[in-house]
mmCIF file of the N, C-alpha and C atoms, coordinates in Angstrom:
data_MODEL
# 
_entry.id   MODEL 
# 
loop_
_atom_site.group_PDB 
_atom_site.id 
_atom_site.type_symbol 
_atom_site.label_atom_id 
_atom_site.label_alt_id 
_atom_site.label_comp_id 
_atom_site.label_asym_id 
_atom_site.label_entity_id 
_atom_site.label_seq_id 
_atom_site.pdbx_PDB_ins_code 
_atom_site.Cartn_x 
_atom_site.Cartn_y 
_atom_site.Cartn_z 
_atom_site.occupancy 
_atom_site.B_iso_or_equiv 
_atom_site.pdbx_formal_charge 
_atom_site.auth_seq_id 
_atom_site.auth_comp_id 
_atom_site.auth_asym_id 
_atom_site.auth_atom_id 
_atom_site.pdbx_PDB_model_num 
ATOM 1   N N  . MET A 1 1  ? 22.887 -74.639  21.418 1.00 0.00 ? 1  MET A N  1 
ATOM 2   C CA . MET A 1 1  ? 23.287 -75.853  22.103 1.00 0.00 ? 1  MET A CA 1 
ATOM 3   C C  . MET A 1 1  ? 23.385 -76.712  20.304 1.00 0.00 ? 1  MET A C  1 
ATOM 4   N N  . THR A 1 2  ? 24.413 -77.808  20.241 1.00 0.00 ? 2  THR A N  1 
ATOM 5   C CA . THR A 1 2  ? 23.886 -78.472  19.027 1.00 0.00 ? 2  THR A CA 1 
ATOM 6   C C  . THR A 1 2  ? 24.295 -79.595  18.633 1.00 0.00 ? 2  THR A C  1 
ATOM 7   N N  . ALA A 1 3  ? 23.462 -80.640  18.398 1.00 0.00 ? 3  ALA A N  1 
ATOM 8   C CA . ALA A 1 3  ? 23.373 -81.534  18.713 1.00 0.00 ? 3  ALA A CA 1 
ATOM 9   C C  . ALA A 1 3  ? 24.322 -82.441  18.053 1.00 0.00 ? 3  ALA A C  1 
ATOM 10  N N  . TYR A 1 4  ? 24.929 -83.779  18.565 1.00 0.00 ? 4  TYR A N  1 
ATOM 11  C CA . TYR A 1 4  ? 26.042 -84.434  18.399 1.00 0.00 ? 4  TYR A CA 1 
ATOM 12  C C  . TYR A 1 4  ? 25.439 -85.793  18.558 1.00 0.00 ? 4  TYR A C  1 
ATOM 13  N N  . ARG A 1 5  ? 26.156 -86.789  17.949 1.00 0.00 ? 5  ARG A N  1 
ATOM 14  C CA . ARG A 1 5  ? 25.526 -87.972  17.887 1.00 0.00 ? 5  ARG A CA 1 
ATOM 15  C C  . ARG A 1 5  ? 26.772 -88.789  18.228 1.00 0.00 ? 5  ARG A C  1 
ATOM 16  N N  . PHE A 1 6  ? 26.609 -89.768  19.137 1.00 0.00 ? 6  PHE A N  1 
ATOM 17  C CA . PHE A 1 6  ? 27.833 -90.980  19.768 1.00 0.00 ? 6  PHE A CA 1 
ATOM 18  C C  . PHE A 1 6  ? 27.521 -92.335  19.820 1.00 0.00 ? 6  PHE A C  1 
ATOM 19  N N  . THR A 1 7  ? 28.450 -92.827  18.696 1.00 0.00 ? 7  THR A N  1 
ATOM 20  C CA . THR A 1 7  ? 28.068 -94.261  18.737 1.00 0.00 ? 7  THR A CA 1 
ATOM 21  C C  . THR A 1 7  ? 29.389 -95.097  18.786 1.00 0.00 ? 7  THR A C  1 
ATOM 22  N N  . ALA A 1 8  ? 29.144 -96.486  19.585 1.00 0.00 ? 8  ALA A N  1 
ATOM 23  C CA . ALA A 1 8  ? 30.229 -97.500  20.214 1.00 0.00 ? 8  ALA A CA 1 
ATOM 24  C C  . ALA A 1 8  ? 29.602 -98.661  19.591 1.00 0.00 ? 8  ALA A C  1 
ATOM 25  N N  . PHE A 1 9  ? 31.071 -99.601  19.230 1.00 0.00 ? 9  PHE A N  1 
ATOM 26  C CA . PHE A 1 9  ? 31.008 -100.532 18.537 1.00 0.00 ? 9  PHE A CA 1 
ATOM 27  C C  . PHE A 1 9  ? 31.845 -101.311 19.169 1.00 0.00 ? 9  PHE A C  1 
ATOM 28  N N  . GLU A 1 10 ? 31.340 -102.776 19.324 1.00 0.00 ? 10 GLU A N  1 
ATOM 29  C CA . GLU A 1 10 ? 32.366 -103.864 19.295 1.00 0.00 ? 10 GLU A CA 1 
ATOM 30  C C  . GLU A 1 10 ? 32.984 -104.184 17.829 1.00 0.00 ? 10 GLU A C  1 
ATOM 31  N N  . LYS A 1 11 ? 34.559 -104.834 17.989 1.00 0.00 ? 11 LYS A N  1 
ATOM 32  C CA . LYS A 1 11 ? 35.318 -105.365 16.994 1.00 0.00 ? 11 LYS A CA 1 
ATOM 33  C C  . LYS A 1 11 ? 34.092 -105.855 15.713 1.00 0.00 ? 11 LYS A C  1 
ATOM 34  N N  . THR A 1 12 ? 33.304 -106.753 16.235 1.00 0.00 ? 12 THR A N  1 
ATOM 35  C CA . THR A 1 12 ? 32.298 -107.545 15.726 1.00 0.00 ? 12 THR A CA 1 
ATOM 36  C C  . THR A 1 12 ? 31.335 -106.683 14.850 1.00 0.00 ? 12 THR A C  1 
ATOM 37  N N  . GLY A 1 13 ? 31.194 -105.619 15.247 1.00 0.00 ? 13 GLY A N  1 
ATOM 38  C CA . GLY A 1 13 ? 30.160 -104.676 14.396 1.00 0.00 ? 13 GLY A CA 1 
ATOM 39  C C  . GLY A 1 13 ? 29.149 -104.229 14.854 1.00 0.00 ? 13 GLY A C  1 
ATOM 40  N N  . GLU A 1 14 ? 28.928 -105.122 16.558 1.00 0.00 ? 14 GLU A N  1 
ATOM 41  C CA . GLU A 1 14 ? 27.717 -105.057 17.327 1.00 0.00 ? 14 GLU A CA 1 
ATOM 42  C C  . GLU A 1 14 ? 27.674 -103.682 17.811 1.00 0.00 ? 14 GLU A C  1 
ATOM 43  N N  . SER A 1 15 ? 26.566 -102.869 17.757 1.00 0.00 ? 15 SER A N  1 
ATOM 44  C CA . SER A 1 15 ? 26.482 -101.577 18.664 1.00 0.00 ? 15 SER A CA 1 
ATOM 45  C C  . SER A 1 15 ? 26.291 -101.792 19.809 1.00 0.00 ? 15 SER A C  1 
ATOM 46  N N  . LEU A 1 16 ? 27.256 -100.961 20.905 1.00 0.00 ? 16 LEU A N  1 
ATOM 47  C CA . LEU A 1 16 ? 27.135 -101.071 22.215 1.00 0.00 ? 16 LEU A CA 1 
ATOM 48  C C  . LEU A 1 16 ? 26.468 -99.859  23.030 1.00 0.00 ? 16 LEU A C  1 
ATOM 49  N N  . PHE A 1 17 ? 26.634 -98.603  22.027 1.00 0.00 ? 17 PHE A N  1 
ATOM 50  C CA . PHE A 1 17 ? 25.695 -97.535  22.642 1.00 0.00 ? 17 PHE A CA 1 
ATOM 51  C C  . PHE A 1 17 ? 25.603 -96.270  21.414 1.00 0.00 ? 17 PHE A C  1 
ATOM 52  N N  . ASP A 1 18 ? 24.187 -95.750  21.093 1.00 0.00 ? 18 ASP A N  1 
ATOM 53  C CA . ASP A 1 18 ? 24.027 -94.979  19.826 1.00 0.00 ? 18 ASP A CA 1 
ATOM 54  C C  . ASP A 1 18 ? 22.973 -94.034  21.204 1.00 0.00 ? 18 ASP A C  1 
ATOM 55  N N  . GLU A 1 19 ? 23.720 -92.613  20.895 1.00 0.00 ? 19 GLU A N  1 
ATOM 56  C CA . GLU A 1 19 ? 22.624 -91.470  21.740 1.00 0.00 ? 19 GLU A CA 1 
ATOM 57  C C  . GLU A 1 19 ? 23.165 -90.108  21.157 1.00 0.00 ? 19 GLU A C  1 
ATOM 58  N N  . ASP A 1 20 ? 22.237 -89.258  21.636 1.00 0.00 ? 20 ASP A N  1 
ATOM 59  C CA . ASP A 1 20 ? 22.256 -88.250  20.600 1.00 0.00 ? 20 ASP A CA 1 
ATOM 60  C C  . ASP A 1 20 ? 22.895 -87.247  22.011 1.00 0.00 ? 20 ASP A C  1 
ATOM 61  N N  . TRP A 1 21 ? 23.786 -86.147  22.210 1.00 0.00 ? 21 TRP A N  1 
ATOM 62  C CA . TRP A 1 21 ? 24.354 -85.671  23.319 1.00 0.00 ? 21 TRP A CA 1 
ATOM 63  C C  . TRP A 1 21 ? 24.199 -84.027  22.484 1.00 0.00 ? 21 TRP A C  1 
ATOM 64  N N  . GLU A 1 22 ? 24.260 -83.048  23.626 1.00 0.00 ? 22 GLU A N  1 
ATOM 65  C CA . GLU A 1 22 ? 24.075 -81.687  23.036 1.00 0.00 ? 22 GLU A CA 1 
ATOM 66  C C  . GLU A 1 22 ? 25.262 -80.999  23.750 1.00 0.00 ? 22 GLU A C  1 
ATOM 67  N N  . PHE A 1 23 ? 25.901 -80.170  22.718 1.00 0.00 ? 23 PHE A N  1 
ATOM 68  C CA . PHE A 1 23 ? 27.177 -79.707  23.440 1.00 0.00 ? 23 PHE A CA 1 
ATOM 69  C C  . PHE A 1 23 ? 26.930 -78.154  22.895 1.00 0.00 ? 23 PHE A C  1 
ATOM 70  N N  . GLU A 1 24 ? 27.928 -76.952  23.432 1.00 0.00 ? 24 GLU A N  1 
ATOM 71  C CA . GLU A 1 24 ? 28.018 -75.576  22.722 1.00 0.00 ? 24 GLU A CA 1 
ATOM 72  C C  . GLU A 1 24 ? 28.883 -75.411  21.614 1.00 0.00 ? 24 GLU A C  1 
ATOM 73  N N  . SER A 1 25 ? 29.743 -76.202  21.317 1.00 0.00 ? 25 SER A N  1 
ATOM 74  C CA . SER A 1 25 ? 30.413 -76.171  19.999 1.00 0.00 ? 25 SER A CA 1 
ATOM 75  C C  . SER A 1 25 ? 31.524 -77.222  19.775 1.00 0.00 ? 25 SER A C  1 
ATOM 76  N N  . ASP A 1 26 ? 32.088 -77.509  18.804 1.00 0.00 ? 26 ASP A N  1 
ATOM 77  C CA . ASP A 1 26 ? 32.638 -78.577  18.151 1.00 0.00 ? 26 ASP A CA 1 
ATOM 78  C C  . ASP A 1 26 ? 33.783 -78.628  19.516 1.00 0.00 ? 26 ASP A C  1 
ATOM 79  N N  . ASP A 1 27 ? 34.452 -77.843  20.168 1.00 0.00 ? 27 ASP A N  1 
ATOM 80  C CA . ASP A 1 27 ? 35.811 -77.737  20.976 1.00 0.00 ? 27 ASP A CA 1 
ATOM 81  C C  . ASP A 1 27 ? 35.460 -78.424  21.934 1.00 0.00 ? 27 ASP A C  1 
ATOM 82  N N  . ILE A 1 28 ? 34.378 -77.929  22.473 1.00 0.00 ? 28 ILE A N  1 
ATOM 83  C CA . ILE A 1 28 ? 33.504 -78.349  23.950 1.00 0.00 ? 28 ILE A CA 1 
ATOM 84  C C  . ILE A 1 28 ? 33.051 -79.849  23.990 1.00 0.00 ? 28 ILE A C  1 
ATOM 85  N N  . ALA A 1 29 ? 32.604 -80.273  22.923 1.00 0.00 ? 29 ALA A N  1 
ATOM 86  C CA . ALA A 1 29 ? 32.073 -81.315  22.665 1.00 0.00 ? 29 ALA A CA 1 
ATOM 87  C C  . ALA A 1 29 ? 33.311 -82.353  22.451 1.00 0.00 ? 29 ALA A C  1 
ATOM 88  N N  . LYS A 1 30 ? 34.463 -82.341  21.856 1.00 0.00 ? 30 LYS A N  1 
ATOM 89  C CA . LYS A 1 30 ? 35.675 -83.240  22.068 1.00 0.00 ? 30 LYS A CA 1 
ATOM 90  C C  . LYS A 1 30 ? 36.032 -83.080  23.411 1.00 0.00 ? 30 LYS A C  1 
ATOM 91  N N  . GLU A 1 31 ? 36.095 -81.784  24.216 1.00 0.00 ? 31 GLU A N  1 
ATOM 92  C CA . GLU A 1 31 ? 36.534 -82.207  25.400 1.00 0.00 ? 31 GLU A CA 1 
ATOM 93  C C  . GLU A 1 31 ? 35.227 -82.867  26.362 1.00 0.00 ? 31 GLU A C  1 
ATOM 94  N N  . GLN A 1 32 ? 34.218 -82.489  26.498 1.00 0.00 ? 32 GLN A N  1 
ATOM 95  C CA . GLN A 1 32 ? 33.412 -82.903  27.401 1.00 0.00 ? 32 GLN A CA 1 
ATOM 96  C C  . GLN A 1 32 ? 32.899 -84.717  26.936 1.00 0.00 ? 32 GLN A C  1 
ATOM 97  N N  . GLY A 1 33 ? 32.931 -84.794  25.728 1.00 0.00 ? 33 GLY A N  1 
ATOM 98  C CA . GLY A 1 33 ? 32.605 -85.704  24.690 1.00 0.00 ? 33 GLY A CA 1 
ATOM 99  C C  . GLY A 1 33 ? 33.547 -87.086  25.267 1.00 0.00 ? 33 GLY A C  1 
ATOM 100 N N  . ALA A 1 34 ? 34.689 -86.546  25.455 1.00 0.00 ? 34 ALA A N  1 
ATOM 101 C CA . ALA A 1 34 ? 36.127 -87.537  25.469 1.00 0.00 ? 34 ALA A CA 1 
ATOM 102 C C  . ALA A 1 34 ? 36.115 -88.130  27.514 1.00 0.00 ? 34 ALA A C  1 
ATOM 103 N N  . GLN A 1 35 ? 35.237 -86.851  28.236 1.00 0.00 ? 35 GLN A N  1 
ATOM 104 C CA . GLN A 1 35 ? 35.133 -87.321  29.487 1.00 0.00 ? 35 GLN A CA 1 
ATOM 105 C C  . GLN A 1 35 ? 33.616 -88.266  29.727 1.00 0.00 ? 35 GLN A C  1 
ATOM 106 N N  . LYS A 1 36 ? 32.940 -87.916  29.020 1.00 0.00 ? 36 LYS A N  1 
ATOM 107 C CA . LYS A 1 36 ? 31.670 -89.039  29.052 1.00 0.00 ? 36 LYS A CA 1 
ATOM 108 C C  . LYS A 1 36 ? 32.117 -90.738  28.604 1.00 0.00 ? 36 LYS A C  1 
ATOM 109 N N  . ILE A 1 37 ? 32.790 -90.321  27.752 1.00 0.00 ? 37 ILE A N  1 
ATOM 110 C CA . ILE A 1 37 ? 33.050 -91.760  26.989 1.00 0.00 ? 37 ILE A CA 1 
ATOM 111 C C  . ILE A 1 37 ? 34.002 -92.263  27.656 1.00 0.00 ? 37 ILE A C  1 
ATOM 112 N N  . GLU A 1 38 ? 34.903 -91.649  28.704 1.00 0.00 ? 38 GLU A N  1 
ATOM 113 C CA . GLU A 1 38 ? 35.538 -92.213  29.652 1.00 0.00 ? 38 GLU A CA 1 
ATOM 114 C C  . GLU A 1 38 ? 34.842 -93.071  31.040 1.00 0.00 ? 38 GLU A C  1 
ATOM 115 N N  . GLU A 1 39 ? 33.501 -91.949  31.239 1.00 0.00 ? 39 GLU A N  1 
ATOM 116 C CA . GLU A 1 39 ? 32.982 -92.307  31.855 1.00 0.00 ? 39 GLU A CA 1 
ATOM 117 C C  . GLU A 1 39 ? 32.012 -93.756  31.944 1.00 0.00 ? 39 GLU A C  1 
ATOM 118 N N  . LEU A 1 40 ? 31.795 -93.889  30.590 1.00 0.00 ? 40 LEU A N  1 
ATOM 119 C CA . LEU A 1 40 ? 31.047 -94.807  30.207 1.00 0.00 ? 40 LEU A CA 1 
ATOM 120 C C  . LEU A 1 40 ? 31.600 -96.026  29.976 1.00 0.00 ? 40 LEU A C  1 
ATOM 121 N N  . GLY A 1 41 ? 32.790 -96.420  30.416 1.00 0.00 ? 41 GLY A N  1 
ATOM 122 C CA . GLY A 1 41 ? 34.231 -97.313  29.881 1.00 0.00 ? 41 GLY A CA 1 
ATOM 123 C C  . GLY A 1 41 ? 34.344 -97.575  28.535 1.00 0.00 ? 41 GLY A C  1 
ATOM 124 N N  . LEU A 1 42 ? 33.875 -96.850  27.684 1.00 0.00 ? 42 LEU A N  1 
ATOM 125 C CA . LEU A 1 42 ? 33.902 -97.195  26.033 1.00 0.00 ? 42 LEU A CA 1 
ATOM 126 C C  . LEU A 1 42 ? 35.227 -96.600  25.507 1.00 0.00 ? 42 LEU A C  1 
ATOM 127 N N  . THR A 1 43 ? 36.192 -96.158  26.287 1.00 0.00 ? 43 THR A N  1 
ATOM 128 C CA . THR A 1 43 ? 37.606 -95.407  25.979 1.00 0.00 ? 43 THR A CA 1 
ATOM 129 C C  . THR A 1 43 ? 38.245 -96.576  24.775 1.00 0.00 ? 43 THR A C  1 
ATOM 130 N N  . ASP A 1 44 ? 38.081 -97.738  25.108 1.00 0.00 ? 44 ASP A N  1 
ATOM 131 C CA . ASP A 1 44 ? 38.963 -98.804  24.601 1.00 0.00 ? 44 ASP A CA 1 
ATOM 132 C C  . ASP A 1 44 ? 38.271 -99.026  23.285 1.00 0.00 ? 44 ASP A C  1 
ATOM 133 N N  . LYS A 1 45 ? 36.812 -99.343  23.178 1.00 0.00 ? 45 LYS A N  1 
ATOM 134 C CA . LYS A 1 45 ? 35.919 -99.510  21.888 1.00 0.00 ? 45 LYS A CA 1 
ATOM 135 C C  . LYS A 1 45 ? 36.025 -98.577  20.945 1.00 0.00 ? 45 LYS A C  1 
ATOM 136 N N  . THR A 1 46 ? 35.585 -98.953  19.828 1.00 0.00 ? 46 THR A N  1 
ATOM 137 C CA . THR A 1 46 ? 35.671 -98.247  18.388 1.00 0.00 ? 46 THR A CA 1 
ATOM 138 C C  . THR A 1 46 ? 34.662 -97.646  18.912 1.00 0.00 ? 46 THR A C  1 
ATOM 139 N N  . HIS A 1 47 ? 34.375 -96.087  18.553 1.00 0.00 ? 47 HIS A N  1 
ATOM 140 C CA . HIS A 1 47 ? 33.535 -95.109  18.749 1.00 0.00 ? 47 HIS A CA 1 
ATOM 141 C C  . HIS A 1 47 ? 33.629 -94.066  17.927 1.00 0.00 ? 47 HIS A C  1 
ATOM 142 N N  . ARG A 1 48 ? 32.875 -93.253  17.782 1.00 0.00 ? 48 ARG A N  1 
ATOM 143 C CA . ARG A 1 48 ? 32.675 -91.843  17.061 1.00 0.00 ? 48 ARG A CA 1 
ATOM 144 C C  . ARG A 1 48 ? 31.887 -90.977  17.633 1.00 0.00 ? 48 ARG A C  1 
ATOM 145 N N  . LEU A 1 49 ? 32.025 -89.517  17.413 1.00 0.00 ? 49 LEU A N  1 
ATOM 146 C CA . LEU A 1 49 ? 31.078 -88.661  17.991 1.00 0.00 ? 49 LEU A CA 1 
ATOM 147 C C  . LEU A 1 49 ? 31.175 -87.338  16.506 1.00 0.00 ? 49 LEU A C  1 
ATOM 148 N N  . VAL A 1 50 ? 29.913 -87.368  16.020 1.00 0.00 ? 50 VAL A N  1 
ATOM 149 C CA . VAL A 1 50 ? 29.924 -86.408  15.087 1.00 0.00 ? 50 VAL A CA 1 
ATOM 150 C C  . VAL A 1 50 ? 28.614 -85.536  15.147 1.00 0.00 ? 50 VAL A C  1 
ATOM 151 N N  . ASN A 1 51 ? 29.240 -84.025  14.903 1.00 0.00 ? 51 ASN A N  1 
ATOM 152 C CA . ASN A 1 51 ? 28.150 -83.066  14.914 1.00 0.00 ? 51 ASN A CA 1 
ATOM 153 C C  . ASN A 1 51 ? 26.815 -83.390  14.040 1.00 0.00 ? 51 ASN A C  1 
ATOM 154 N N  . ASN A 1 52 ? 25.966 -82.427  14.153 1.00 0.00 ? 52 ASN A N  1 
ATOM 155 C CA . ASN A 1 52 ? 24.717 -82.642  13.347 1.00 0.00 ? 52 ASN A CA 1 
ATOM 156 C C  . ASN A 1 52 ? 25.356 -82.256  11.701 1.00 0.00 ? 52 ASN A C  1 
ATOM 157 N N  . LYS A 1 53 ? 25.946 -81.951  11.243 1.00 0.00 ? 53 LYS A N  1 
ATOM 158 C CA . LYS A 1 53 ? 26.195 -81.625  9.963  1.00 0.00 ? 53 LYS A CA 1 
ATOM 159 C C  . LYS A 1 53 ? 27.226 -82.677  9.524  1.00 0.00 ? 53 LYS A C  1 
ATOM 160 N N  . GLY A 1 54 ? 27.633 -83.912  10.249 1.00 0.00 ? 54 GLY A N  1 
ATOM 161 C CA . GLY A 1 54 ? 28.396 -84.909  9.926  1.00 0.00 ? 54 GLY A CA 1 
ATOM 162 C C  . GLY A 1 54 ? 29.654 -84.852  9.929  1.00 0.00 ? 54 GLY A C  1 
ATOM 163 N N  . LYS A 1 55 ? 30.490 -83.497  10.547 1.00 0.00 ? 55 LYS A N  1 
ATOM 164 C CA . LYS A 1 55 ? 31.345 -83.612  10.915 1.00 0.00 ? 55 LYS A CA 1 
ATOM 165 C C  . LYS A 1 55 ? 32.407 -84.328  11.866 1.00 0.00 ? 55 LYS A C  1 
ATOM 166 N N  . LEU A 1 56 ? 33.019 -85.138  11.689 1.00 0.00 ? 56 LEU A N  1 
ATOM 167 C CA . LEU A 1 56 ? 33.497 -86.095  13.013 1.00 0.00 ? 56 LEU A CA 1 
ATOM 168 C C  . LEU A 1 56 ? 34.629 -85.279  13.936 1.00 0.00 ? 56 LEU A C  1 
ATOM 169 N N  . ILE A 1 57 ? 33.988 -85.128  15.131 1.00 0.00 ? 57 ILE A N  1 
ATOM 170 C CA . ILE A 1 57 ? 34.672 -84.718  16.349 1.00 0.00 ? 57 ILE A CA 1 
ATOM 171 C C  . ILE A 1 57 ? 35.509 -85.681  17.027 1.00 0.00 ? 57 ILE A C  1 
ATOM 172 N N  . VAL A 1 58 ? 35.089 -86.819  17.265 1.00 0.00 ? 58 VAL A N  1 
ATOM 173 C CA . VAL A 1 58 ? 36.072 -87.787  17.864 1.00 0.00 ? 58 VAL A CA 1 
ATOM 174 C C  . VAL A 1 58 ? 35.919 -89.020  17.260 1.00 0.00 ? 58 VAL A C  1 
ATOM 175 N N  . PHE A 1 59 ? 37.289 -89.627  17.015 1.00 0.00 ? 59 PHE A N  1 
ATOM 176 C CA . PHE A 1 59 ? 37.129 -91.141  16.354 1.00 0.00 ? 59 PHE A CA 1 
ATOM 177 C C  . PHE A 1 59 ? 38.117 -92.005  16.912 1.00 0.00 ? 59 PHE A C  1 
ATOM 178 N N  . HIS A 1 60 ? 37.739 -93.310  17.315 1.00 0.00 ? 60 HIS A N  1 
ATOM 179 C CA . HIS A 1 60 ? 38.616 -93.967  17.922 1.00 0.00 ? 60 HIS A CA 1 
ATOM 180 C C  . HIS A 1 60 ? 38.473 -95.409  17.272 1.00 0.00 ? 60 HIS A C  1 
ATOM 181 N N  . VAL A 1 61 ? 38.981 -96.529  16.850 1.00 0.00 ? 61 VAL A N  1 
ATOM 182 C CA . VAL A 1 61 ? 39.380 -97.960  16.371 1.00 0.00 ? 61 VAL A CA 1 
ATOM 183 C C  . VAL A 1 61 ? 39.928 -98.599  17.626 1.00 0.00 ? 61 VAL A C  1 
# 
């Protein structure tokens, strides 16, 4: 399992969500991360998911 960091923000810069998630690969992180983001109701908020090396996996403005 690999560690990923998910963060979501308001347009004002206020942090809405900041949490570590674990996935088996970047491809799985992209797919399952998108599902988790939708479940959290953050699809329309600015958000990002990065792996433990800093690679951007998911980004939405």
